[in-house]
ROKEMAR-653828 format. One line per 5 residues: number of its first residue (from 1); their letters; for each residue x, y, z of N, C-alpha, C. Coordinates in nm, 3 decimals. Atoms other than C-alpha are relative to their C-alpha. Last residue first. Layout:
N
NUM	A	X,Y,Z,X,Y,Z,X,Y,Z | ... .
END
This chain:
95
95	SRRLA	-0.087,-0.006,0.094,0.189,0.712,0.991,0.043,0.106,-0.021 | -0.120,0.095,0.010,0.034,0.663,1.287,0.081,0.002,-0.076 | -0.039,-0.060,-0.133,-0.213,0.973,1.274,0.134,-0.106,0.012 | -0.081,-0.128,0.024,-0.314,0.848,0.944,0.088,0.064,0.089 | -0.122,0.010,0.087,-0.386,0.520,1.085,0.038,0.123,-0.036 .
90	RALSA	-0.086,0.111,-0.045,-0.617,0.665,1.339,0.147,-0.029,-0.042 | -0.103,-0.151,-0.046,-0.751,0.944,1.082,0.033,-0.098,0.124 | -0.079,-0.019,0.104,-0.893,0.570,0.896,0.103,0.147,0.053 | -0.121,0.124,0.045,-1.018,0.406,1.190,0.092,0.058,-0.127 | -0.094,-0.006,-0.115,-1.202,0.730,1.301,0.102,-0.102,-0.073 .
85	KARRR	-0.075,-0.118,-0.003,-1.344,0.770,0.908,0.063,-0.004,0.168 | -0.067,0.043,0.060,-1.489,0.377,0.935,0.094,0.134,-0.017 | -0.114,0.085,-0.075,-1.633,0.413,1.252,0.127,0.017,-0.108 | -0.047,-0.095,-0.086,-1.856,0.739,1.132,0.123,-0.106,0.025 | -0.102,-0.100,0.055,-1.913,0.565,0.793,0.065,0.056,0.093 .
80	VEATS	-0.084,0.044,0.077,-2.018,0.233,0.927,0.069,0.098,-0.035 | -0.075,0.047,-0.102,-2.233,0.412,1.184,0.110,-0.097,-0.080 | -0.057,-0.150,-0.035,-2.414,0.629,0.901,0.132,-0.082,0.119 | -0.108,-0.073,0.091,-2.443,0.294,0.700,0.077,0.117,0.074 | 0.029,-0.082,0.079,-2.616,0.116,1.006,0.115,0.060,-0.123 .
75	YTRGT	0.006,-0.159,-0.057,-2.468,-0.151,1.200,-0.062,0.069,-0.123 | 0.014,-0.033,0.191,-2.531,-0.565,1.177,0.016,0.218,0.082 | 0.038,-0.171,0.014,-2.440,-0.743,1.521,-0.007,0.049,-0.153 | 0.092,-0.004,0.072,-2.400,-1.136,1.487,-0.072,0.141,-0.035 | 0.143,-0.096,-0.095,-2.163,-1.096,1.761,-0.147,-0.036,-0.084 .
70	RTLSD	-0.015,-0.032,-0.166,-1.852,-1.330,1.656,-0.095,0.059,0.058 | 0.014,0.145,-0.007,-1.947,-1.372,1.267,0.010,-0.019,0.189 | 0.109,0.049,0.063,-2.016,-0.998,1.227,-0.053,-0.134,0.012 | 0.098,-0.050,-0.104,-1.726,-0.886,1.420,-0.143,-0.052,-0.043 | -0.055,0.043,-0.117,-1.471,-1.114,1.206,-0.132,0.014,0.116 .
65	ESLAL	0.089,0.127,-0.010,-1.684,-0.976,0.908,0.037,-0.092,0.106 | 0.170,0.028,0.036,-1.617,-0.634,1.007,-0.060,-0.131,-0.007 | 0.069,-0.015,-0.169,-1.277,-0.666,1.129,-0.145,-0.022,-0.019 | -0.038,0.155,-0.085,-1.174,-0.849,0.785,-0.060,0.064,0.115 | 0.142,0.116,0.080,-1.384,-0.541,0.581,0.042,-0.108,0.089 .
60	LKLMA	0.129,-0.034,-0.045,-1.175,-0.265,0.813,-0.092,-0.141,-0.043 | -0.001,0.027,-0.163,-0.853,-0.439,0.740,-0.130,0.017,0.081 | 0.013,0.141,0.011,-0.960,-0.443,0.360,0.022,-0.049,0.171 | 0.149,0.046,0.021,-1.000,-0.043,0.426,0.016,-0.162,-0.022 | 0.050,-0.100,-0.108,-0.643,0.015,0.573,-0.174,-0.072,-0.022 .
55	LTDQL	-0.012,0.063,-0.124,-0.488,-0.192,0.323,-0.076,0.017,0.112 | 0.076,0.115,0.050,-0.627,-0.012,0.021,-0.006,-0.081,0.109 | 0.136,0.019,-0.017,-0.537,0.301,0.179,-0.073,-0.124,-0.021 | 0.003,0.007,-0.119,-0.168,0.204,0.217,-0.159,0.005,0.078 | 0.041,0.164,-0.071,-0.211,0.077,-0.150,-0.010,0.051,0.170 .
50	RDHQE	0.093,0.080,0.093,-0.306,0.436,-0.253,-0.010,-0.134,0.083 | 0.108,-0.071,-0.073,-0.045,0.620,-0.010,-0.107,-0.093,-0.056 | 0.010,0.035,-0.096,0.222,0.411,-0.193,-0.141,0.022,0.092 | 0.058,0.119,0.021,0.097,0.485,-0.525,0.030,-0.069,0.141 | 0.156,0.002,0.029,0.114,0.811,-0.447,-0.012,-0.093,-0.017 .
45	VDMVV	0.085,-0.048,-0.102,0.450,0.840,-0.310,-0.125,-0.013,-0.011 | 0.003,-0.171,-0.026,0.633,0.659,-0.619,-0.095,-0.006,0.152 | 0.146,-0.001,0.023,0.748,0.251,-0.567,-0.026,0.181,0.000 | -0.051,-0.149,0.022,1.102,0.138,-0.516,-0.136,-0.004,-0.030 | 0.038,-0.036,0.102,1.079,-0.253,-0.406,0.023,0.137,-0.020 .
40	VTPKG	0.074,-0.070,-0.095,1.300,-0.454,-0.189,-0.069,0.017,-0.148 | -0.039,-0.093,-0.147,1.499,-0.718,-0.211,-0.111,0.078,0.083 | 0.084,-0.110,-0.071,1.429,-0.974,-0.501,0.008,0.016,0.148 | 0.142,0.037,-0.100,1.650,-1.246,-0.534,-0.031,0.155,0.000 | 0.142,0.049,0.079,1.923,-1.232,-0.836,-0.102,-0.072,0.104 .
35	NQTIV	-0.003,0.149,0.044,2.228,-1.191,-0.609,-0.142,-0.071,-0.039 | -0.187,-0.001,-0.076,2.084,-0.853,-0.496,0.027,-0.125,-0.032 | -0.052,0.158,0.023,1.764,-0.771,-0.735,0.126,0.010,0.118 | -0.161,0.056,0.038,1.570,-0.462,-0.704,0.016,-0.120,0.050 | -0.034,0.046,-0.138,1.174,-0.427,-0.763,0.149,-0.004,-0.059 .
30	VPTGS	-0.093,0.045,0.080,1.065,-0.112,-0.973,0.040,-0.110,0.100 | -0.128,-0.020,-0.092,0.769,0.035,-0.923,0.084,-0.120,-0.107 | -0.048,0.182,-0.016,0.554,0.149,-1.217,0.121,-0.039,0.079 | 0.067,0.078,-0.069,0.431,0.487,-1.172,-0.027,-0.113,0.010 | 0.094,0.034,0.088,0.553,0.649,-1.497,-0.113,-0.084,0.116 .
25	ESVER	0.104,-0.062,0.093,0.646,0.973,-1.391,-0.070,-0.103,-0.058 | 0.095,-0.091,-0.046,0.789,0.861,-1.039,-0.055,0.063,-0.111 | 0.120,0.088,-0.068,0.935,0.543,-1.121,-0.112,0.115,0.033 | 0.081,0.112,0.078,1.142,0.652,-1.405,-0.117,-0.014,0.091 | 0.084,-0.086,0.059,1.250,0.950,-1.192,-0.066,-0.087,-0.101 .
20	LLQKT	0.133,-0.023,-0.089,1.363,0.708,-0.907,-0.061,0.114,-0.107 | 0.076,0.110,0.000,1.579,0.529,-1.193,-0.118,0.089,0.075 | 0.087,0.023,0.130,1.721,0.824,-1.354,-0.099,-0.079,0.071 | 0.087,-0.135,0.055,1.853,0.962,-1.014,-0.107,-0.055,-0.079 | 0.110,-0.044,-0.089,1.976,0.638,-0.860,-0.105,0.066,-0.030 .
15	RNKLE	0.062,-0.057,0.063,2.187,0.499,-1.169,-0.157,0.056,0.096 | -0.091,-0.072,0.125,2.499,0.349,-1.049,-0.101,0.076,-0.081 | -0.117,-0.072,-0.021,2.362,0.211,-0.736,0.067,0.104,-0.070 | 0.034,-0.120,-0.093,2.040,0.146,-0.832,0.099,0.071,0.029 | 0.055,-0.091,0.084,2.161,-0.031,-1.139,-0.060,0.097,0.074 .
10	TIPRI	-0.086,-0.066,0.083,2.376,-0.236,-0.948,-0.035,0.110,-0.046 | -0.055,-0.128,-0.106,2.082,-0.346,-0.720,0.136,0.103,-0.030 | -0.046,0.004,-0.120,1.953,-0.532,-1.020,0.060,0.104,0.072 | -0.154,-0.053,0.025,1.657,-0.439,-1.182,0.082,-0.029,0.081 | -0.073,0.065,-0.049,1.284,-0.586,-1.239,0.157,0.040,-0.010 .
5	RAAKM	-0.130,0.005,0.088,0.998,-0.389,-1.357,0.116,-0.064,0.085 | -0.165,-0.099,-0.023,0.704,-0.406,-1.190,0.111,-0.056,-0.062 | -0.062,0.086,-0.063,0.313,-0.462,-1.352,0.155,0.051,0.021 | -0.090,0.104,0.119,0.129,-0.209,-1.325,0.087,-0.074,0.035 | -0.109,0.004,-0.020,-0.141,-0.216,-1.023,0.113,-0.019,-0.135 .
END
């Protein structure tokens, strides 16, 4: 992920269209500050989708590690793929 740029909220208010175009074209997120403190992040949709996919995979990994620790059971590659696809499909339906 590219380093985020930091902009005050007044720039978002005054230059919304230009700021959104910059974010969309560059793929670089922009941190919006309010009273000098980070408040929100503006990012393009593709980057957001990639981030959501990454988080879903990390969640699956954490669940897998937890399951292995608790049960000691292992799964075949085919079973892992089947479960991963099902889990991702559920996550996509929720979003």
